[in-house]
Structures are given as structure tokens and as C-alpha cells.
C-alpha positions as CSV (number, residue, x, y, z in Angstrom):
1,M,-67.0,-71.0,-9.0
2,D,-69.7,-68.5,-8.5
3,V,-71.5,-68.6,-11.9
4,K,-74.7,-66.7,-12.2
5,R,-77.4,-67.0,-14.9
6,E,-77.0,-63.2,-15.5
7,W,-73.5,-63.8,-16.9
8,L,-75.0,-65.2,-20.0
9,E,-77.8,-62.7,-20.2
10,S,-76.0,-59.4,-19.4
11,D,-73.1,-57.7,-21.2
12,Y,-71.4,-56.1,-18.2
13,Y,-68.9,-54.3,-20.5
14,K,-71.8,-52.6,-22.2
15,V,-73.4,-51.7,-18.9
16,L,-70.2,-49.8,-17.9
17,G,-69.7,-48.4,-21.4
18,V,-66.2,-49.9,-21.9
19,S,-64.7,-52.4,-24.4
20,S,-63.9,-56.0,-23.4
21,S,-60.2,-55.1,-23.7
22,A,-60.5,-52.2,-21.2
23,S,-57.8,-52.0,-18.5
24,D,-58.7,-52.4,-14.8
25,K,-58.1,-48.7,-14.4
26,E,-60.5,-47.8,-17.2
27,I,-63.2,-50.1,-15.7
28,T,-62.9,-48.5,-12.3
29,K,-63.0,-45.0,-13.7
30,A,-66.1,-45.8,-15.7
31,Y,-67.8,-47.4,-12.7
32,R,-67.1,-44.5,-10.4
33,K,-68.4,-42.0,-13.0
34,L,-71.7,-43.9,-13.4
35,A,-72.1,-44.6,-9.7
36,R,-71.8,-40.9,-8.9
37,K,-74.4,-40.1,-11.6
38,L,-76.9,-42.8,-10.7
39,H,-76.5,-43.1,-6.9
40,P,-80.0,-42.9,-5.1
41,D,-78.8,-40.0,-3.0
42,A,-78.3,-38.0,-6.2
43,N,-81.6,-39.2,-7.7
44,P,-84.2,-39.3,-4.9
45,G,-87.4,-41.1,-6.0
46,D,-86.0,-42.0,-9.4
47,A,-86.8,-45.7,-9.7
48,K,-85.1,-46.0,-13.2
49,A,-81.8,-44.5,-11.9
50,E,-81.9,-46.8,-8.9
51,E,-82.3,-49.8,-11.2
52,Q,-79.4,-48.6,-13.4
53,F,-77.3,-48.1,-10.3
54,K,-77.9,-51.7,-9.3
55,E,-76.9,-52.9,-12.8
56,V,-73.8,-50.9,-12.7
57,S,-72.9,-52.2,-9.3
58,A,-73.5,-55.8,-10.4
59,A,-71.3,-55.3,-13.4
60,Y,-68.4,-53.8,-11.4
61,D,-68.8,-56.6,-8.8
62,V,-67.7,-59.0,-11.6
63,L,-65.4,-56.9,-13.8
64,G,-63.7,-55.2,-10.9
65,D,-62.4,-58.5,-9.6
66,G,-59.6,-60.1,-11.8
67,E,-60.6,-63.7,-11.1
68,R,-64.3,-63.2,-11.5
69,R,-63.7,-61.2,-14.7
70,A,-61.7,-64.1,-16.2
71,Q,-64.5,-66.5,-15.4
72,Y,-67.1,-64.2,-16.8
73,D,-65.1,-63.7,-20.0
74,Q,-64.7,-67.4,-20.5
75,V,-68.4,-68.1,-19.9
76,R,-69.4,-65.4,-22.4
77,H,-66.9,-66.7,-24.9
78,M,-68.3,-70.2,-24.7
79,G,-72.0,-69.1,-24.8
80,P,-75.0,-71.1,-23.8
81,M,-75.0,-73.3,-27.0
82,N,-71.8,-74.9,-25.9
83,F,-73.5,-76.5,-22.9
84,Q,-75.9,-78.7,-24.8
85,A,-75.0,-82.4,-24.4
86,G,-76.9,-85.6,-24.9
87,P,-80.5,-86.0,-26.1
88,G,-81.9,-83.6,-23.5
89,G,-79.0,-81.3,-23.3
90,F,-78.4,-78.5,-20.8
91,T,-80.9,-75.6,-20.8
92,M,-81.1,-72.1,-19.4
93,E,-83.7,-73.4,-17.0
94,G,-81.2,-75.7,-15.2
95,D,-78.8,-74.9,-12.4
96,L,-76.0,-73.1,-14.2
97,A,-73.7,-73.3,-11.2
98,D,-74.0,-77.1,-11.3
99,I,-73.6,-77.2,-15.1
100,F,-70.5,-75.1,-15.0
101,S,-69.1,-77.0,-12.1
102,A,-69.5,-80.3,-13.9
103,F,-68.4,-78.9,-17.2
104,M,-65.3,-77.1,-15.9
105,G,-64.0,-79.7,-13.5
106,G,-65.3,-78.3,-10.3
107,G,-64.6,-74.7,-11.1
108,R,-60.8,-75.1,-11.1
109,F,-58.7,-72.7,-13.2
110,D,-55.3,-72.8,-14.7
111,R,-52.6,-70.2,-14.2
112,G,-53.8,-68.2,-17.2
113,G,-57.3,-67.8,-15.6
114,H,-58.9,-70.5,-17.9
115,P,-61.1,-73.2,-16.5
116,F,-60.1,-76.8,-16.7
117,T,-62.8,-78.5,-18.8
118,G,-63.9,-82.0,-19.4
119,Q,-64.5,-81.4,-23.1
120,T,-61.9,-82.3,-25.8
121,R,-63.0,-79.8,-28.4
122,P,-60.1,-77.3,-29.1
123,V,-61.1,-73.7,-28.5
124,R,-59.2,-70.8,-30.2
125,G,-57.9,-68.1,-27.9
126,H,-59.2,-64.6,-28.0
127,D,-57.6,-61.9,-30.1
128,L,-56.0,-59.2,-28.0
129,N,-55.4,-55.5,-28.7
130,A,-52.6,-53.2,-27.5
131,H,-51.4,-49.7,-28.2
132,L,-47.8,-48.7,-28.7
133,S,-46.3,-45.2,-28.9
134,L,-43.2,-44.8,-31.1
135,D,-40.7,-42.0,-31.7
136,F,-40.6,-40.8,-35.3
137,D,-37.2,-42.4,-35.8
138,E,-38.4,-45.8,-34.5
139,A,-41.4,-45.7,-36.9
140,V,-39.2,-44.9,-39.9
141,Q,-36.4,-47.4,-39.1
142,G,-38.3,-50.1,-37.3
143,V,-37.7,-51.3,-33.8
144,T,-37.9,-54.3,-31.5
145,T,-39.6,-53.2,-28.3
146,E,-41.8,-54.3,-25.4
147,V,-45.6,-54.0,-25.3
148,T,-47.6,-54.6,-22.1
149,L,-51.1,-55.9,-22.3
150,S,-53.9,-54.5,-20.1
151,G,-57.5,-55.4,-19.5
152,A,-57.3,-58.7,-21.5
153,T,-58.7,-61.9,-20.2
154,G,-56.2,-63.4,-17.9
155,Q,-53.4,-61.5,-19.7
156,A,-53.2,-58.2,-17.8
157,G,-49.6,-57.2,-17.1
158,R,-48.2,-59.6,-19.7
159,S,-45.2,-58.2,-21.6
160,L,-44.3,-59.2,-25.1
161,S,-41.3,-58.5,-27.3
162,V,-42.6,-57.3,-30.7
163,R,-40.8,-56.4,-33.9
164,I,-42.2,-53.3,-35.6
165,P,-41.2,-53.2,-39.3
166,P,-39.7,-50.0,-40.8
167,G,-42.2,-47.5,-42.2
168,V,-45.2,-48.0,-40.0
169,N,-47.7,-45.1,-40.1
170,E,-49.7,-43.3,-37.4
171,G,-52.8,-45.3,-36.5
172,Q,-51.6,-48.4,-38.4
173,K,-52.7,-51.7,-36.8
174,I,-50.1,-54.5,-36.9
175,K,-51.1,-58.1,-36.7
176,L,-48.9,-60.5,-34.7
177,A,-50.1,-64.0,-35.4
178,G,-50.3,-66.3,-32.4
179,K,-49.4,-63.7,-29.9
180,G,-52.9,-63.4,-28.4
181,E,-54.7,-65.3,-25.7
182,P,-53.6,-69.0,-25.4
183,G,-56.2,-71.5,-26.7
184,L,-58.0,-74.2,-24.7
185,N,-57.7,-78.0,-25.1
186,G,-54.9,-77.7,-27.6
187,G,-56.7,-75.0,-29.6
188,P,-54.6,-72.3,-31.4
189,P,-53.8,-69.0,-29.7
190,G,-55.4,-65.8,-30.8
191,D,-53.6,-63.0,-32.5
192,L,-52.4,-59.7,-31.1
193,Y,-53.2,-56.4,-32.9
194,V,-50.9,-53.5,-32.0
195,T,-52.2,-50.0,-32.9
196,V,-49.2,-47.7,-33.4
197,K,-49.1,-44.0,-32.4
198,V,-46.1,-42.0,-33.9
199,K,-44.7,-38.9,-32.3
200,S,-43.9,-35.9,-34.4
201,H,-40.4,-34.9,-35.5
202,P,-39.1,-31.3,-35.2
203,V,-37.8,-31.2,-38.8
204,F,-39.3,-34.0,-40.9
205,G,-42.9,-35.1,-41.7
206,R,-44.4,-38.2,-43.4
207,Q,-46.6,-38.8,-46.4
208,G,-46.7,-42.6,-46.7
209,K,-43.2,-43.7,-47.9
210,N,-42.1,-40.1,-48.6
211,L,-40.5,-37.9,-46.0
212,T,-41.2,-34.1,-46.1
213,V,-39.1,-31.1,-45.1
214,A,-39.4,-27.4,-45.5
215,V,-36.3,-25.5,-46.6
216,P,-36.0,-21.6,-46.5
217,V,-34.5,-19.8,-49.5
218,T,-33.8,-16.2,-50.2
219,F,-35.6,-14.1,-52.8
220,A,-32.4,-14.0,-54.9
221,Q,-31.9,-17.8,-54.8
222,A,-35.5,-18.3,-55.8
223,A,-35.5,-15.7,-58.6
224,L,-32.0,-16.4,-60.0
225,G,-31.7,-20.1,-59.3
226,A,-29.2,-21.6,-56.9
227,E,-27.7,-24.7,-55.4
228,I,-29.0,-25.2,-51.9
229,S,-28.2,-27.7,-49.1
230,V,-31.1,-29.9,-48.0
231,P,-31.1,-31.9,-44.7
232,T,-31.9,-35.6,-45.0
233,F,-33.2,-38.1,-42.4
234,D,-30.0,-40.1,-42.3
235,G,-28.0,-36.9,-41.5
236,D,-26.1,-36.6,-44.8
237,P,-27.2,-33.4,-46.5
238,V,-27.7,-33.3,-50.3
239,K,-27.3,-30.6,-52.8
240,L,-30.4,-29.5,-54.7
241,R,-30.5,-27.2,-57.7
242,L,-33.2,-24.6,-57.7
243,P,-34.4,-23.6,-61.2
244,P,-34.7,-19.8,-61.8
245,G,-38.1,-18.4,-60.8
246,S,-38.8,-21.0,-58.1
247,Q,-41.9,-20.1,-56.1
248,P,-42.6,-20.2,-52.3
249,G,-44.5,-23.4,-51.6
250,Q,-43.1,-25.2,-54.6
251,V,-42.2,-28.8,-53.9
252,L,-39.0,-30.4,-55.3
253,R,-38.2,-34.1,-55.1
254,V,-35.0,-35.8,-53.9
255,R,-35.4,-39.4,-55.0
256,G,-34.5,-42.4,-52.8
257,R,-34.1,-40.4,-49.6
258,G,-37.5,-41.3,-48.0
259,V,-38.6,-44.2,-45.9
260,K,-37.3,-47.7,-46.7
261,T,-39.9,-50.4,-46.5
262,G,-40.4,-53.9,-47.9
263,K,-42.2,-52.3,-50.8
264,G,-39.4,-50.0,-51.8
265,T,-37.9,-46.6,-50.7
266,G,-39.8,-43.3,-50.8
267,D,-38.5,-39.9,-51.7
268,L,-37.7,-36.7,-49.8
269,M,-40.2,-34.0,-50.7
270,V,-38.7,-30.5,-50.3
271,T,-41.1,-27.5,-49.9
272,L,-39.5,-24.1,-50.5
273,S,-40.3,-21.3,-48.1
274,L,-39.3,-17.7,-48.8
275,E,-36.9,-16.3,-46.2
276,V,-37.5,-12.5,-45.8
277,P,-34.7,-10.6,-44.0
278,T,-35.8,-8.6,-41.0
279,E,-33.0,-6.0,-41.5
280,L,-31.4,-4.5,-44.6
281,S,-28.1,-2.6,-45.1
282,E,-28.3,0.6,-47.0
283,D,-26.8,-1.0,-50.1
284,Q,-29.4,-3.8,-50.0
285,R,-32.2,-1.3,-49.5
286,R,-31.2,0.8,-52.5
287,A,-30.8,-2.3,-54.6
288,L,-34.3,-3.5,-53.7
289,E,-35.8,-0.1,-54.2
290,A,-34.2,0.1,-57.7
291,F,-35.5,-3.4,-58.5
292,A,-39.0,-2.5,-57.3
293,K,-39.0,0.7,-59.5
294,T,-38.1,-1.3,-62.6
295,M,-40.9,-3.8,-61.8
296,E,-43.4,-0.9,-61.6
297,E,-42.2,0.6,-64.8
298,E,-42.7,-2.8,-66.6
299,S,-46.2,-3.3,-65.2
């Protein structure tokens, strides 16, 4: 196992400007961008840029290789304090390669990319993060789907079946206990945090547990009052009574026709929009002109 002192001293993820959960593709993209910017040919005579270029290259040399990245993550996770043993203990001045070789059983790794160790102390696995894009319907109703991990220590490409509860919101982070990285030496696994992105719907919107919908009404319906048909998310329209004098932008509530969650069911919030005809018959025009005249006389 090629362990270097710099692994404990350098945060290669920070050098490349990526998170520790970045995918292989994100790491390569970040490296190429920095390499083009800092390459000596692009910065002749710039000693600082040359030094940064070396740091970026060293970081990618480790993070760009799956096995070396897994080893690096494990070393960083343990930290130098975990290698003190006995009265004298291990120190940073010693030969880290020998220390790790003895500590990790000769540098052998299991199938998950974790080193076999001689210690018996249980080590909890890392928490992992993933992103999941859902259709509007899936977010409202809940869904069982697959999420694929990327850029995680020894877990890249791993697919998990996850149950998303009804009513999740845009940007909500769902904790799946025990679905993260496996622990070491009998330690518990970490957790998986899934951040949800919800696609928009052509008709309905969301406000927490409430669904929203815009319904067009005519001037006559708004002024005189009327019974209108309102679409619902489950496909069964409901009748809604407009009070006389209803205004554009006014919001009416249909109870119990929102999102069903473990904390109850929301409502359907109906926003009225005024529908203005683009063409009028002669009778309609005369009637509107007569109405407008009476309004002028009263003002």
C-alpha cells in the first residue's frame, strides 16, 4: 500500500475544490479545469502557479484512482491519533508506510475498499449523500425507486432501493438509517442522506401539504356568483360555489384534496383568474356597452 505522509497533511478534495462525495466525473472535470489554468506553459515564470499545479497533480494522482482514493479516504477517516499505541506510540516522524502496513495487515483491502486491520475497535461507516429527481406525482404519492451512489468511498456505482414517503418537498433531505458505508470491525454502518428534486407539474403546484391550481372564470361568473368545476390531483373534479363579487386572484379552499402525509391531508387552494373573451358577438358587445354606461352614471 503506497501511503504517503502528505495524505494526513493534505486535503486533496479541498485542493481540487470538490466535496468528499464528488463523483469520479466531477473530480476529473475539476482537475482538468485547474490544470489548464495553472499549467506552466500558461504561466511562464510564475513560481506560485507552478507549485499549485504540482499540488493539483498530486491530488488527482490519488483521487483520480479508485483504489488509491479509497485508501486515502480511510487514512483521513482514521486520522493520526488512531495510530498511537504503547508507551511510545507511533508519531508523524516515523515511517508511515511501515506503520500502515503493520496496522492494516500488510495493506490488504476487502471487497468494499476497506483495509483489513489488526485492531478490534469498531469503526462506524461514513454517512453518504445522494440526489434523486422525482416526478411531481411521485413526490405527492410516494414511490419506491432506485438511487445510485457516486463518488463515495468504495461505494461508487452501488444501487439501493429506497422508499420515498408521500409528500416530500423540493430540496428535502431524507435520512435512511444504516444505508451508508459499512462499518469496520463490527462497527455500525453510516446513514444515507437523499436530497430530493421535484419536477414541476403542468396544472398543479405545491405549498407544503396544500396543492394549488388556477381556475379561469368569466366576468359574469365572478360578478353574479356561480358553481364551477375544479380539477383535483386524483382526477375527480369537484364543484365549487363562487360567491357573488368574487375577485381575480382570490383564493378559495377545497378541504381535504391536497397532499396526504403522515401528519394529515392538506387542502386544494384554488386561485381565480379572470377569463376575458377575445371576440364578442354584437349582442354581447351592446350588453357590455350598456353595462359600462350604467357604471359610469353611478360613479
